[in-house]
C-alpha positions as a LaTeX table, in Angstrom:
\begin{tabular}{lrrr}
\hline
Residue & $x$ (\AA) & $y$ (\AA) & $z$ (\AA) \\
\hline
Met1 & $-40.64$ & 197.92 & $-47.53$ \\
Thr2 & $-43.17$ & 196.90 & $-44.86$ \\
Arg3 & $-46.66$ & 198.27 & $-45.29$ \\
Ser4 & $-48.85$ & 199.49 & $-42.43$ \\
Ala5 & $-52.42$ & 200.69 & $-42.46$ \\
Leu6 & $-54.31$ & 202.59 & $-39.80$ \\
Gln7 & $-57.91$ & 201.62 & $-39.17$ \\
Gly8 & $-60.34$ & 203.65 & $-37.15$ \\
Asn9 & $-62.47$ & 206.75 & $-37.19$ \\
Thr10 & $-61.09$ & 208.74 & $-40.12$ \\
Arg11 & $-62.00$ & 212.10 & $-38.59$ \\
Leu12 & $-60.32$ & 211.30 & $-35.27$ \\
Leu13 & $-57.21$ & 209.86 & $-36.94$ \\
Asp14 & $-56.97$ & 212.97 & $-39.14$ \\
Glu15 & $-57.36$ & 215.21 & $-36.07$ \\
Met16 & $-54.75$ & 213.26 & $-34.10$ \\
Val17 & $-52.10$ & 213.22 & $-36.83$ \\
Gly18 & $-52.88$ & 216.84 & $-37.76$ \\
Ser19 & $-52.47$ & 217.94 & $-34.15$ \\
Leu20 & $-49.16$ & 216.11 & $-33.72$ \\
Val21 & $-47.71$ & 217.54 & $-36.93$ \\
Ser22 & $-49.11$ & 221.02 & $-36.26$ \\
Asn23 & $-47.55$ & 221.10 & $-32.77$ \\
Ala24 & $-44.25$ & 219.80 & $-34.15$ \\
Ile25 & $-44.20$ & 222.72 & $-36.58$ \\
Arg26 & $-45.50$ & 225.33 & $-34.11$ \\
Tyr27 & $-43.00$ & 224.52 & $-31.35$ \\
Asn28 & $-40.03$ & 223.88 & $-33.61$ \\
Arg29 & $-37.03$ & 226.15 & $-33.88$ \\
Arg30 & $-36.38$ & 228.37 & $-36.88$ \\
Gly31 & $-34.78$ & 226.29 & $-39.63$ \\
Gly32 & $-35.76$ & 223.06 & $-37.84$ \\
Ser33 & $-37.28$ & 219.96 & $-39.40$ \\
Val34 & $-40.35$ & 217.77 & $-38.88$ \\
His35 & $-40.68$ & 214.15 & $-39.98$ \\
Ala36 & $-43.82$ & 211.98 & $-39.77$ \\
Trp37 & $-44.26$ & 208.33 & $-40.68$ \\
Val38 & $-46.21$ & 205.17 & $-39.89$ \\
Leu39 & $-44.20$ & 202.10 & $-38.95$ \\
Pro40 & $-45.19$ & 198.70 & $-37.59$ \\
Gln41 & $-44.40$ & 198.00 & $-33.95$ \\
Asp42 & $-45.31$ & 194.69 & $-32.31$ \\
Gly43 & $-47.55$ & 193.90 & $-35.28$ \\
His44 & $-49.50$ & 197.17 & $-35.12$ \\
Pro45 & $-49.07$ & 200.41 & $-37.06$ \\
Cys46 & $-47.68$ & 203.29 & $-34.99$ \\
Val47 & $-47.63$ & 206.95 & $-35.94$ \\
Trp48 & $-44.31$ & 208.66 & $-35.29$ \\
Val49 & $-43.68$ & 212.41 & $-35.42$ \\
Ser50 & $-40.19$ & 213.74 & $-34.84$ \\
Asp51 & $-38.97$ & 217.33 & $-34.78$ \\
Thr52 & $-36.00$ & 219.44 & $-33.75$ \\
Gly53 & $-38.04$ & 221.68 & $-31.48$ \\
Ile54 & $-37.99$ & 222.46 & $-27.78$ \\
Gly55 & $-39.38$ & 219.08 & $-26.70$ \\
Ile56 & $-41.54$ & 218.26 & $-23.70$ \\
Pro57 & $-39.85$ & 218.11 & $-20.29$ \\
Glu58 & $-39.83$ & 214.58 & $-18.87$ \\
Glu59 & $-41.99$ & 215.53 & $-15.88$ \\
Ala60 & $-44.68$ & 216.95 & $-18.21$ \\
Gln61 & $-44.80$ & 213.97 & $-20.61$ \\
Pro62 & $-47.47$ & 211.98 & $-18.70$ \\
Lys63 & $-49.89$ & 214.91 & $-19.21$ \\
Ala64 & $-48.92$ & 215.63 & $-22.83$ \\
Phe65 & $-52.09$ & 214.09 & $-24.29$ \\
Glu66 & $-54.55$ & 215.64 & $-21.84$ \\
Arg67 & $-56.90$ & 217.97 & $-23.65$ \\
Phe68 & $-55.81$ & 221.63 & $-23.45$ \\
Tyr69 & $-52.62$ & 220.80 & $-21.49$ \\
Arg70 & $-49.74$ & 223.15 & $-22.25$ \\
Val71 & $-46.14$ & 223.09 & $-21.14$ \\
\hline
\end{tabular}
């Protein structure tokens, strides 16, 4: 198993991961699933959240991380 560690502002990292997981749950379908993990990519840890929900339309994806943006 490869180990990864996130470094940074603990409060902001907690808020970021919490928001991603919360949205994955909120916009999921009934009986769906949510998975979250940290994996290395190009030598850096990356947070991945996957769900079986409605998704974000491709044209809206560039704005997905703008504050208060909603699809």
